[in-house]
N, CA and C of each residue as an Amber inpcrd file, in Angstrom:
protein
   690
 112.5350000 107.2950000 120.9910000 113.1890000 107.6170000 122.5660000
 113.4310000 106.0510000 123.3200000 114.5780000 105.7200000 124.1530000
 114.9930000 104.5670000 124.6140000 114.0300000 104.3080000 125.4600000
 113.6450000 102.8710000 125.5620000 112.6860000 102.3510000 126.6100000
 113.5180000 102.0910000 127.8970000 113.3360000 102.5140000 128.8380000
 113.7600000 102.2360000 130.6560000 113.0780000 101.4320000 131.6020000
 112.2010000 100.2760000 130.7670000 111.8680000  99.4830000 131.3020000
 111.8690000  97.9580000 131.0150000 111.3070000  97.0160000 131.8640000
 111.5990000  95.6360000 131.4460000 110.7460000  94.9850000 131.7460000
 110.2450000  93.8610000 130.7950000 108.9160000  92.9850000 131.2630000
 109.4490000  91.9600000 130.1270000 108.6250000  90.4990000 130.6760000
 108.6120000  89.3100000 129.9260000 107.2360000  88.8950000 129.5400000
 107.2170000  88.3840000 128.1070000 106.3970000  88.0840000 127.6160000
 106.2910000  86.7370000 126.7560000 105.0880000  86.4000000 126.2580000
 105.0650000  85.5540000 125.3260000 105.3480000  85.6250000 124.2050000
 106.3440000  85.4580000 122.9660000 106.7730000  85.9490000 121.4770000
 106.9430000  84.5980000 120.7760000 105.9730000  84.6800000 119.7920000
 106.0670000  83.8820000 118.3560000 106.8680000  84.6510000 117.6540000
 107.6810000  83.8850000 116.5390000 108.5020000  84.5530000 115.5870000
 107.6160000  84.5000000 114.4350000 107.9080000  84.3890000 113.2730000
 107.5810000  84.8040000 112.2720000 107.3830000  82.9980000 112.0360000
 105.8520000  83.0690000 111.4450000 105.5450000  81.4010000 111.3700000
 106.3070000  80.7110000 110.1030000 106.4290000  81.3650000 109.3870000
 107.2780000  81.1340000 108.4530000 108.7720000  80.8660000 108.2080000
 109.6080000  81.6460000 109.3030000 110.3460000  81.0590000 109.3380000
 110.8490000  80.2870000 110.9330000 109.4150000  80.1620000 111.3800000
 110.0100000  79.3770000 112.8080000 110.9890000  77.9520000 112.6400000
 112.0730000  77.6960000 113.0340000 112.4990000  76.5590000 113.1100000
 113.2320000  76.4260000 111.8950000 113.5880000  77.3360000 110.8050000
 114.1800000  77.1510000 109.8430000 115.5070000  76.5920000 109.7460000
 116.1170000  75.5670000 108.9800000 117.4290000  75.1230000 109.4880000
 117.5760000  74.3150000 110.4660000 116.3200000  73.8300000 111.4500000
 116.8340000  73.2470000 112.5730000 116.0550000  71.9240000 112.4280000
 116.6350000  70.9380000 112.7360000 116.3750000  70.0530000 112.6100000
 115.5630000  69.2010000 114.2280000 114.5870000  68.1840000 113.8700000
 114.0620000  67.0620000 114.8020000 113.7710000  68.0270000 116.0250000
 113.5390000  69.2100000 116.0450000 113.0000000  70.4540000 117.1060000
 111.7570000  70.7580000 116.8310000 111.1150000  70.7260000 117.8520000
 109.7160000  71.1730000 117.9010000 109.8390000  72.5770000 117.8090000
 108.8300000  73.5500000 117.6410000 109.0380000  75.0380000 117.7580000
 108.2610000  74.9950000 119.4980000 109.0380000  76.1000000 119.6980000
 108.7520000  76.4180000 121.2480000 108.4980000  77.5240000 121.4990000
 107.6450000  78.1880000 122.4520000 107.4750000  79.6800000 122.5880000
 108.5580000  80.1630000 123.4260000 108.4980000  81.6270000 123.1180000
 110.0170000  82.6050000 123.8060000 109.7540000  82.9390000 124.5120000
 110.7470000  83.3630000 125.5270000 110.5780000  84.7590000 126.4380000
 111.1010000  85.5340000 125.9250000 110.4140000  86.6070000 126.0660000
 111.3710000  88.0240000 125.3960000 111.4490000  89.3380000 126.5370000
 112.5310000  89.6760000 126.5980000 112.9560000  90.7070000 127.8330000
 113.2550000  91.6380000 127.2070000 112.2250000  92.8770000 127.6410000
 112.5500000  94.2440000 127.1830000 113.2320000  94.9160000 127.7640000
 114.1550000  95.4640000 127.0740000 115.3360000  96.7220000 127.9700000
 115.5660000  97.5900000 127.2090000 116.1820000  98.6570000 127.2750000
 116.8070000  99.7000000 126.4570000 118.1210000  99.1520000 126.0290000
 118.0890000  99.8680000 124.8790000 119.5540000  99.3580000 124.0120000
 120.7600000 100.3280000 124.7000000 120.8990000 100.9660000 125.2450000
 121.8740000 101.3060000 126.2880000 121.9350000 100.6230000 127.7080000
 121.3040000  99.4100000 127.7040000 121.5430000  98.9050000 129.4130000
 122.8310000  97.9610000 129.6670000 122.6890000  97.6550000 130.6370000
 124.3640000  96.7380000 130.8260000 124.4720000  95.5290000 129.7940000
 123.3680000  95.1840000 129.6250000 123.5530000  93.9440000 128.7310000
 123.7770000  94.2620000 127.6090000 123.5480000  95.1190000 126.7200000
 123.9650000  95.8560000 125.4150000 125.5730000  96.4500000 125.6240000
 126.0110000  97.0740000 126.7430000 127.2920000  97.2360000 126.7780000
 127.8690000  96.2210000 127.2620000 127.8180000  95.1730000 127.1930000
 128.8060000  94.1410000 127.6990000 129.3170000  93.3170000 126.4840000
 128.8550000  93.8220000 125.4480000 129.5310000  93.2090000 124.2280000
 131.0070000  93.6200000 123.6820000 131.6800000  93.2430000 123.3410000
 132.9730000  93.0630000 123.1120000 133.4060000  94.3860000 122.0320000
 133.8250000  95.2780000 122.7470000 133.6920000  96.6200000 122.0410000
 135.2620000  96.4970000 120.9450000 135.7800000  95.6410000 121.2330000
 137.3070000  95.1980000 120.0390000 136.0520000  94.7170000 118.9860000
 135.1350000  93.9630000 119.2010000 134.4680000  93.2920000 117.9750000
 133.9250000  94.4400000 116.7940000 133.0660000  95.3080000 117.8570000
 132.3280000  96.2970000 117.4130000 133.2330000  97.1320000 116.3610000
 134.4850000  97.4710000 117.2000000 135.1910000  98.5170000 116.7110000
 135.6380000  97.8390000 115.0300000 136.2230000  96.3060000 115.3040000
 136.4760000  95.6760000 114.3100000 135.8820000  95.9430000 113.0400000
 134.2890000  95.4790000 113.5580000 133.2170000  95.6170000 112.1170000
 133.2070000  96.9310000 111.8130000 133.5730000  97.7920000 112.1120000
 133.1510000  99.2200000 111.9170000 134.6180000  99.6840000 110.9610000
 135.8790000  99.0830000 111.3060000 136.9650000  99.5800000 110.3290000
 136.9720000  98.5090000 109.2800000 137.1970000  97.1290000 110.0070000
 137.1050000  96.1110000 108.4980000 136.7240000  96.2240000 107.9020000
 135.3740000  96.5840000 107.7600000 134.4110000  96.0450000 106.8600000
 133.6180000  97.6920000 106.4210000 133.9800000  98.2630000 105.3720000
 133.4880000  99.7110000 104.8750000 132.0010000  99.4590000 104.9840000
 131.2570000 100.6500000 105.3160000 129.9690000 100.7770000 105.3140000
 129.6940000 100.9120000 103.7330000 128.6540000  99.6770000 103.2100000
 128.2790000 100.4430000 102.1340000 127.1970000 100.9770000 101.2960000
 127.8050000 101.5080000 100.2560000 126.6250000 102.5240000  99.8230000
 125.7990000 102.2110000  99.0330000 124.5230000 102.5610000  99.0140000
 123.3820000 101.9410000  98.3770000 123.7820000 102.6990000  97.0660000
 123.8170000 101.7790000  95.8090000 123.8880000 102.2410000  94.4200000
 122.7980000 101.5610000  93.7040000 121.8460000 102.2430000  93.2160000
 120.4420000 101.6980000  92.4430000 121.1730000 100.8480000  91.0690000
 122.0120000 101.3230000  90.7020000 122.4190000 100.7050000  89.5230000
 122.6580000  99.3690000  89.6380000 123.0480000  98.8580000  90.7860000
 123.4700000  97.3150000  91.5060000 122.9820000  96.7610000  91.8420000
 121.2510000  97.2520000  91.6610000 120.3330000  96.5930000  92.4020000
 119.6300000  95.7710000  91.2290000 118.8730000  94.7780000  91.5350000
 118.3550000  93.8640000  90.4460000 116.9540000  93.4670000  90.9890000
 115.6300000  93.8340000  90.6740000 114.3460000  93.4710000  91.3220000
 113.8060000  92.1920000  90.5270000 113.2380000  91.4060000  91.2220000
 113.0270000  89.7500000  90.8160000 111.2440000  90.0510000  91.2820000
 110.4220000  89.5810000  90.6670000 109.1090000  89.4470000  91.0980000
 108.6650000  87.8960000  90.9960000 108.3950000  87.3980000  92.3390000
 108.0400000  85.8160000  91.9740000 106.7780000  85.4910000  92.3470000
 105.5180000  85.4490000  91.9290000 104.3510000  85.4660000  92.5200000
 103.4540000  86.2590000  91.5390000 101.8980000  86.1930000  91.6080000
 100.9970000  86.9060000  91.1650000 100.6010000  88.2400000  91.9070000
  99.9540000  88.7900000  91.0410000  99.6230000  90.0900000  91.5310000
  99.9980000  91.1040000  92.5500000 101.8110000  91.0750000  92.3890000
 102.5370000  91.6320000  93.2280000 102.7410000  93.0810000  92.3330000
 102.4230000  93.3320000  91.2560000 102.3600000  94.4980000  90.4580000
 101.0320000  95.2190000  90.5480000  99.9930000  94.8200000  91.4450000
  98.8200000  95.3590000  91.6350000  98.9880000  96.4680000  92.6020000
  99.6570000  96.5110000  93.6160000 100.0580000  97.1130000  94.5270000
  99.1000000  97.8230000  95.2320000  97.2810000  97.6290000  95.1150000
  96.4550000  97.6420000  96.0330000  96.6630000  96.7520000  97.5080000
  97.0070000  95.6050000  97.5330000  97.1940000  95.2310000  98.4990000
  98.4820000  95.1060000  99.1660000  99.0800000  95.2400000 100.6510000
 100.2030000  95.6610000 100.8430000 100.5610000  94.0010000 101.2410000
  99.6630000  93.1290000 102.1590000 100.0510000  91.7610000 102.7110000
  99.2730000  90.7880000 101.9270000  99.7790000  89.8020000 101.5280000
 101.3510000  89.3490000 102.0290000 102.1100000  89.6230000 101.1120000
 103.2320000  90.2260000 101.4590000 104.6100000  90.8080000 100.7560000
 105.8210000  90.5880000 101.6800000 106.8200000  89.7290000 100.6930000
 107.9750000  89.3240000 101.3120000 109.1880000  89.5830000 100.4790000
 110.1860000  89.9250000 100.7630000 111.6330000  90.2620000 100.3480000
 112.6100000  89.5750000 101.0020000 113.5380000  89.3620000  99.8910000
 114.5660000  88.4170000 100.1680000 115.8420000  89.1910000  99.1230000
 116.8320000  89.8360000 100.0660000 118.0130000  90.4990000  99.2070000
 119.5240000  89.6530000  99.7920000 119.7000000  89.4440000  98.7430000
 121.0410000  88.5330000  98.5180000 121.9980000  89.3640000  97.7990000
 123.1580000  89.2500000  98.2270000 123.9770000  90.4200000  97.2050000
 125.8750000  89.1860000  96.9520000 126.2840000  89.6070000  96.0260000
 127.3820000  89.1410000  95.4980000 128.8740000  89.7790000  96.1820000
 129.5340000  88.7890000  96.5960000 130.5790000  89.5590000  97.3050000
 131.7040000  89.8220000  96.3570000 131.4250000  89.3440000  95.4270000
 132.8690000  90.2970000  93.8380000 132.1100000  91.0900000  93.3720000
 131.2610000  90.9380000  93.0980000 130.5510000  92.4990000  92.2630000
 130.1440000  93.3480000  93.1020000 129.5260000  93.1810000  94.2270000
 128.8600000  93.9280000  95.2070000 127.1310000  94.1540000  94.4880000
 126.9560000  93.2900000  93.7340000 125.5860000  93.5230000  93.3950000
 124.4190000  92.7220000  93.9770000 123.1890000  93.5930000  94.0150000
 122.6010000  93.2000000  94.9570000 121.1000000  92.4000000  93.9900000
 120.5110000  91.3620000  94.3930000 119.4560000  91.2610000  93.8380000
 118.2510000  91.2630000  95.2580000 117.3170000  91.7630000  94.9330000
 115.8570000  91.7250000  95.6220000 114.6670000  90.7620000  95.1130000
 114.6760000  89.9450000  95.7700000 113.1850000  89.2110000  95.3940000
 111.9670000  89.3390000  96.0340000 110.9870000  89.9590000  95.3110000
 109.6070000  90.2950000  95.7150000 108.8510000  89.2190000  95.7730000
 107.9810000  88.7960000  96.8330000 107.0700000  87.2900000  96.4220000
 106.3680000  87.7550000  97.3980000 105.0080000  86.9890000  97.7220000
 103.9440000  86.5700000  98.3230000 104.1390000  85.6630000  99.6730000
 105.0360000  84.7990000  99.3620000 105.6180000  83.8700000 100.6890000
 106.9850000  84.2110000 100.6380000 107.5440000  83.6270000 101.5740000
 109.4290000  83.8190000 102.0280000 109.4640000  82.6320000 101.1360000
 110.0970000  82.2770000 100.1720000 110.4780000  81.2240000  99.3360000
 111.7950000  80.5940000 100.2160000 111.4180000  79.2590000 100.5660000
 112.4120000  78.5980000 101.4740000 113.6660000  77.9440000 100.5550000
 112.8540000  77.7030000  99.3290000 113.8090000  76.8500000  98.3960000
 115.1300000  78.0930000  98.4240000 114.7680000  79.1880000  98.3580000
 115.6070000  80.1090000  97.9650000 116.7600000  80.4360000  99.3530000
 116.1520000  80.0550000 100.5070000 116.6540000  80.1130000 101.4680000
 117.8620000  78.7760000 101.9820000 117.5180000  77.8090000 101.3640000
 118.5610000  77.0300000 101.7230000 119.9320000  77.1720000 101.9690000
 120.5100000  76.9470000 102.8820000 121.8130000  77.2590000 103.2090000
 121.8210000  78.6220000 103.8570000 120.7480000  78.9480000 104.4220000
 120.6060000  80.4990000 105.2200000 121.6790000  80.9120000 105.7110000
 121.8750000  79.5320000 106.1990000 122.9920000  79.9080000 107.9030000
 124.2180000  79.7220000 107.4080000 124.4440000  79.7210000 106.0550000
 125.9790000  79.7170000 105.6910000 126.2180000  80.8910000 104.5620000
 124.7760000  81.9260000 104.5020000 125.2420000  83.2380000 103.6900000
 124.7490000  84.2750000 104.6320000 124.6770000  85.4910000 103.7130000
 124.4600000  86.4980000 104.5490000 122.9700000  87.2750000 104.0110000
 122.1530000  86.5740000 103.2560000 120.5380000  87.0300000 102.8170000
 119.8370000  87.4060000 103.9020000 119.2970000  88.7080000 103.8250000
 118.5500000  89.3610000 104.5710000 117.0720000  88.8260000 104.2420000
 116.2400000  88.4190000 104.9830000 114.8050000  88.6170000 105.0220000
 113.6820000  89.6210000 105.8440000 112.8770000  89.7300000 104.7190000
 111.9260000  91.1610000 105.2320000 110.2860000  90.6220000 104.9040000
 109.3720000  90.8270000 105.9220000 108.3750000  90.6410000 105.4410000
 107.1180000  91.9140000 106.1180000 106.0390000  92.0620000 105.6020000
 105.3070000  93.3330000 105.9960000 104.4020000  92.0640000 106.9970000
 104.0130000  92.9730000 108.3980000 102.9570000  92.2960000 108.8100000
 102.3420000  93.4880000 109.5750000 101.1200000  92.9980000 109.8960000
  99.7100000  94.2820000 110.6990000  99.3150000  93.6990000 111.7610000
  99.8050000  94.2260000 113.1170000  99.2410000  93.7560000 114.1980000
  98.2490000  95.1720000 114.9860000  97.2870000  94.5970000 114.8250000
  96.2840000  95.6020000 115.8990000  96.3100000  97.1200000 115.2430000
  96.1430000  96.6570000 113.7400000  95.9680000  97.6870000 112.4160000
  97.5260000  98.8760000 112.6910000  98.3150000  98.1820000 113.2420000
  99.7460000  99.0800000 113.0350000 100.6720000  97.9830000 112.1130000
 101.1200000  98.4730000 111.3830000 102.2190000  97.9560000 110.4550000
 103.4580000  97.9640000 110.6300000 103.8640000  96.5480000 110.4660000
 105.1710000  96.4480000 111.0660000 106.0750000  95.7560000 109.4980000
 107.4870000  96.3570000 109.3600000 108.4220000  95.8570000 108.5300000
 109.2480000  94.8380000 109.2530000 108.8680000  93.1790000 108.9740000
 110.0060000  92.3910000 110.2240000 111.2390000  92.1820000 109.3760000
 112.2760000  92.2550000 109.7450000 113.7370000  91.7710000 109.0740000
 114.4400000  90.8470000 109.7710000 114.3590000  89.8560000 109.2750000
 115.2630000  88.4460000 109.9770000 116.8430000  88.5040000 109.1880000
 117.7300000  88.4300000 110.1590000 119.2740000  88.4300000 109.9700000
 119.1710000  87.1450000 110.5920000 120.2450000  86.4160000 109.8750000
 120.5460000  84.5430000 110.6180000 122.0950000  84.9050000 110.9160000
 122.2950000  84.7360000 112.4930000 123.5190000  85.4490000 113.1780000
 124.5620000  83.9820000 113.1570000 124.0120000  83.1390000 113.9410000
 124.6910000  81.9780000 114.2360000 123.8070000  80.2730000 114.3160000
 124.5580000  78.9070000 113.9770000 124.1840000  77.9390000 114.6370000
 123.2500000  77.3720000 113.0850000 122.8890000  76.1190000 112.7660000
 123.4820000  74.9470000 113.3310000 125.5250000  75.1340000 113.6680000
 125.9760000  75.8920000 112.1890000 127.2090000  75.7280000 112.2010000
 127.9880000  76.0950000 113.2440000 128.6730000  75.5190000 113.9180000
 129.7030000  75.9950000 115.0080000 130.5180000  76.8110000 114.6290000
 131.1670000  76.9780000 113.4640000 132.1120000  78.2910000 113.2190000
 131.2210000  79.3510000 113.1530000 130.0450000  79.8320000 112.9860000
 129.2220000  80.7770000 113.3080000 128.8940000  81.1900000 114.1060000
 128.9860000  79.9800000 115.4680000 128.9070000  80.5630000 116.1900000
 130.2130000  81.6650000 116.9660000 131.3720000  81.0000000 116.5820000
 132.5310000  81.5580000 116.7240000 132.6300000  82.8350000 116.4280000
 131.9050000  83.1690000 115.4820000 131.9910000  84.6700000 114.9110000
 130.5240000  85.3320000 114.8220000 130.0250000  84.6610000 115.8750000
 128.5250000  85.3010000 115.4150000 128.5510000  86.6580000 116.2720000
 129.1060000  87.2340000 117.2400000 129.4750000  88.7650000 117.4600000
 129.9380000  89.3830000 116.0780000 130.6040000  89.0660000 115.7030000
 131.2140000  89.7440000 114.2670000 129.8550000  89.9420000 113.3010000
 129.1310000  88.3870000 113.0340000 128.0040000  89.0630000 112.5060000
 127.0660000  89.6430000 112.8290000 126.8160000  89.8030000 114.0870000
 125.8220000  90.4100000 114.3630000 126.1820000  91.9620000 113.9410000
 127.3610000  92.3060000 114.4210000 127.4840000  93.9270000 114.4020000
 127.8920000  94.3330000 112.4080000 127.9260000  93.3320000 111.7380000
 128.0930000  93.4370000 110.1750000 126.4200000  93.7860000 109.9160000
 125.8690000  92.7280000 110.4620000 124.2800000  92.7270000 109.7490000
 123.5190000  94.2910000 110.5110000 124.2130000  94.8460000 111.7790000
 123.4940000  95.7560000 112.3560000 124.3120000  97.1530000 111.3270000
 125.1130000  97.0870000 110.7440000 125.9870000  98.2880000 110.1500000
 125.3160000  98.5530000 108.8610000 124.8900000  97.1470000 108.2390000
 124.7180000  97.1920000 106.7700000 122.7220000  97.1270000 106.7170000
 122.2000000  97.0070000 107.9630000 121.0860000  96.8370000 107.9080000
 119.9870000  98.3230000 106.9460000 120.8040000  99.8760000 107.1400000
 119.8070000 100.8720000 106.3010000 120.4520000 100.7640000 104.7860000
 121.3890000  99.7930000 104.4220000 121.7380000  99.5530000 102.9270000
 120.6810000  98.7800000 102.3740000 120.0800000  97.5830000 103.6790000
 118.8450000  96.3050000 103.0940000 117.6420000  97.3350000 103.0970000
 117.3910000  98.2580000 104.2600000 116.0040000  99.1310000 104.0420000
 116.0070000  99.6600000 103.0620000 117.2130000 100.6890000 102.0650000
 117.1890000 101.4230000 101.0490000 117.0020000 100.4010000  99.9000000
 117.2600000  99.3800000 100.0200000 117.3300000  98.3580000  98.9010000
 115.6030000  98.0950000  98.7380000 115.0190000  97.8040000  99.8900000
 113.8580000  97.7910000  99.7560000 112.7050000  99.0020000  99.1730000
 112.9240000 100.1340000  99.5040000 112.5260000 100.9850000  99.3070000
 112.4370000 101.3300000  97.6240000 113.7530000 100.9330000  97.2990000
 113.8120000 101.7480000  95.9270000 113.1800000 100.6030000  94.8930000
 113.6220000  99.0650000  95.4180000 112.9330000  97.9520000  94.7400000
 111.8310000  98.0710000  94.7100000 110.8800000  98.3950000  95.5870000
 109.7700000  98.1780000  95.9880000 109.1270000  99.8670000  95.9230000
 109.7430000 100.7960000  95.4140000 109.1200000 102.3100000  95.0000000
 107.9940000 102.4850000  94.9330000 107.1220000 101.6460000  94.3270000
 106.1490000 102.0710000  93.5390000 104.9730000 101.5910000  94.9180000
 105.0740000 100.5450000  95.2620000 104.5020000 100.4480000  96.5710000
 104.3510000 101.2780000  97.4780000 105.2130000 101.7400000  98.0750000
 105.5420000 102.6900000  98.9000000 104.9620000 104.5580000  98.3300000
 104.9510000 104.4340000  96.9160000 104.0760000 105.5740000  96.2830000
 102.8520000 105.6420000  96.5730000 102.2500000 104.2420000  96.4850000
 100.8370000 103.9480000  96.5490000 100.3620000 104.1410000  97.8870000
 101.2440000 103.6180000  98.8130000 101.2200000 103.7170000 100.2440000
 102.0770000 104.3130000 101.0390000 102.2410000 105.5650000 101.0500000
 103.1710000 106.3740000 101.6470000 103.2680000 106.3300000 103.4400000
 101.8870000 105.8070000 103.7010000 101.8870000 105.6250000 105.2770000
 102.9170000 104.3460000 105.7510000 103.3770000 103.5850000 104.7030000
 104.1420000 102.4670000 105.4040000 105.8530000 103.2110000 105.4980000
 105.8750000 104.2690000 105.4660000 107.0040000 105.0310000 105.8440000
 107.3560000 104.8180000 107.0050000 106.0260000 105.0500000 107.9120000
 105.9560000 105.2420000 109.2350000 105.8010000 104.0600000 110.0400000
 105.9890000 102.9110000 109.0660000 105.9460000 101.6440000 110.0930000
 106.8920000 100.9510000 110.7470000 106.9580000 100.5950000 111.6180000
 108.1330000 100.0390000 112.8090000 108.6540000  99.1150000 112.3390000
 110.3340000  99.3240000 112.0350000 111.1870000  98.0240000 111.6860000
 111.4740000  97.1730000 112.8440000 111.3470000  96.0910000 112.5440000
 111.6450000  95.5180000 113.7440000 112.7060000  94.2510000 113.5870000
 113.7640000  94.1340000 113.8820000 114.9340000  93.3060000 113.3360000
 115.0890000  92.3830000 114.3550000 114.9590000  90.8990000 113.7300000
 114.7010000  89.7170000 114.4590000 116.4330000  88.9600000 113.8200000
 117.2050000  88.8860000 114.9180000 118.4250000  88.3630000 114.6990000
 118.3210000  87.0420000 115.3290000 118.5560000  86.0210000 114.6150000
 118.2640000  84.2950000 114.9360000 119.8740000  83.7840000 115.0960000
 120.0580000  83.6370000 116.2450000 120.9360000  82.5560000 117.0170000
 121.1360000  81.6410000 117.7850000 121.6990000  80.5190000 117.3930000
 121.4700000  79.7830000 118.8090000 122.1420000  80.0160000 120.4330000
 122.9480000  81.3240000 119.9760000 123.2940000  81.5290000 121.3800000
 122.4310000  82.6170000 121.9980000 121.5950000  82.3530000 122.9560000
 120.9220000  83.4260000 123.4730000 121.2090000  85.1610000 123.5850000
 122.3580000  84.8980000 123.6510000 123.1450000  86.5260000 123.6250000
 122.5020000  87.0040000 122.3840000 122.7100000  86.4940000 121.2360000
 122.3910000  87.2640000 120.1200000 121.1960000  86.9860000 119.7170000
 120.3330000  85.7300000 120.2110000 119.0870000  85.4140000 119.5580000
 117.8770000  86.6740000 120.0330000 117.6370000  88.1170000 119.1450000
 117.2440000  88.9180000 120.0200000 116.5110000  89.5510000 118.8880000
 115.5900000  90.8230000 119.3950000 114.9680000  91.5450000 118.2840000
 115.0060000  92.9090000 118.9560000 115.2240000  93.3790000 117.9450000
 115.6460000  95.2650000 117.9630000 114.4970000  96.0780000 117.2390000
 113.8900000  96.7390000 117.9610000 113.4030000  98.1320000 116.9040000
 113.7100000  99.2680000 116.8910000 114.1420000  99.3530000 115.5640000
 114.7250000 100.3170000 115.1430000 113.7840000 101.7070000 114.5990000
 112.9030000 101.7610000 114.8960000 111.9460000 102.7940000 115.0100000
 111.3090000 102.8650000 113.1830000 110.6850000 103.9230000 112.7570000
 110.0410000 104.2580000 111.7720000 110.8600000 103.7380000 110.5790000
 110.3950000 103.2810000 109.2320000 111.0380000 102.8500000 108.1210000
 111.6700000 104.3120000 107.6100000 111.1090000 105.4480000 107.7800000
 111.7540000 106.7420000 107.2300000 112.8580000 106.7660000 107.9830000
 112.9090000 106.7650000 109.2340000 114.5170000 106.8900000 110.1660000
 115.4530000 105.8520000 109.9100000 114.7880000 104.7770000 109.9950000
 115.9810000 103.2790000 110.3370000 116.5770000 103.5160000 108.7650000
 116.0460000 103.8010000 107.5440000 116.3410000 103.8040000 106.4910000
 117.9640000 104.8020000 106.2040000 117.6800000 105.5040000 107.0530000
 118.8530000 107.1570000 107.0550000 119.7900000 107.1320000 108.0410000
 119.9900000 105.8350000 108.7560000 120.7200000 106.0450000 109.8650000
 122.2130000 106.2860000 109.5860000 123.0560000 106.6410000 109.7070000
 124.3270000 107.5730000 109.0930000 125.2840000 106.9650000 109.6070000
 125.2910000 106.9010000 111.4450000 126.5730000 106.0440000 111.6210000
 126.3360000 105.0330000 112.7130000 127.5240000 104.0420000 112.7780000
 127.7450000 102.9310000 113.5400000 128.5090000 102.8310000 114.4630000
 128.7730000 102.4710000 115.6950000 127.1290000 102.0750000 115.9520000
 125.9620000 102.6030000 116.3330000 124.8260000 102.1470000 116.2280000
 123.3130000 102.9370000 116.5460000 122.6870000 102.5450000 117.8290000
 123.4620000 103.1890000 118.6760000 123.1110000 102.4870000 120.0760000
 121.7240000 103.2970000 120.6100000 121.5640000 104.8660000 120.2970000
 120.7870000 105.3400000 120.8550000 119.4690000 105.2900000 120.5410000
 118.2840000 104.9390000 121.5500000 116.8860000 105.1110000 121.0570000
 116.1310000 104.0590000 120.3460000 116.9900000 102.8350000 120.4560000
 116.3580000 101.6820000 119.7890000 116.3400000 100.8710000 121.2940000
 114.9040000  99.8210000 120.7890000 114.6580000  98.8710000 122.1020000
 114.8990000  97.5670000 121.1970000 115.3650000  97.1720000 122.6370000
 116.3130000  95.6290000 122.5500000 114.8240000  94.2650000 123.0300000
 114.4220000  93.3910000 122.4420000 114.2920000  91.7300000 122.7920000
 115.0190000  91.0880000 123.1480000 115.2580000  90.7300000 124.1030000
 116.1790000  89.7680000 124.1900000 115.4200000  88.2400000 124.2840000
 115.3940000  87.2580000 123.4580000 114.4080000  86.0660000 123.2690000
 115.4940000  84.8880000 123.5600000 114.7150000  83.9310000 124.2110000
 115.2570000  82.7020000 124.9570000 113.8650000  81.8290000 124.8880000
 114.4040000  80.4410000 124.5160000 113.6320000  79.4380000 124.7220000
 113.6640000  78.9430000 126.2450000 112.0100000  78.4390000 126.4300000
 112.1120000  78.1540000 127.7470000 112.1750000  76.6740000 128.0680000
């Protein structure tokens, strides 16, 4: 159900990704504005860009045969513990092959040049006994060319997110079988951008539902947090 109220609160993004790709900049707290996904802020997006993303980029269909899973780190195949556990999903534009790297920490070496590609990062987090799957997408900045294409990239990431979640579900299926409660974990998507409009977090609901979204755009029922530096 969409949220119909707003508030401001302190917010700190994932420690491992805070300030990644930014030089000579100290981490600062964020302000978070919570609003309905169907609010006027969301409606102000350029519908032409949204339509272009829908028409020009076909929705990718997950194919297990095209997914390669790589484990980096110790103890990842014991499946007794959930945290720490992170994912990096990368793809090849030419073959459409996917690579899912599963690790104990976010591999920053693998993310060098993150702002020049479309890799998606995810990590399990636990807050007050509630499990979350936090997903990170880099929309724009410090590359000025990405700022120009920020809205298009935002819509593409949103459109392809169900594919990302399906890759995680398939690639780490043993973990999900051992811990079926993770299917009810909330999916929080962090869009990282130098532009305040796209520097946001969206709650996509339980993992079992977010991975099965069929149509785009997915406006109904999601909660949006607009993140701005003080």
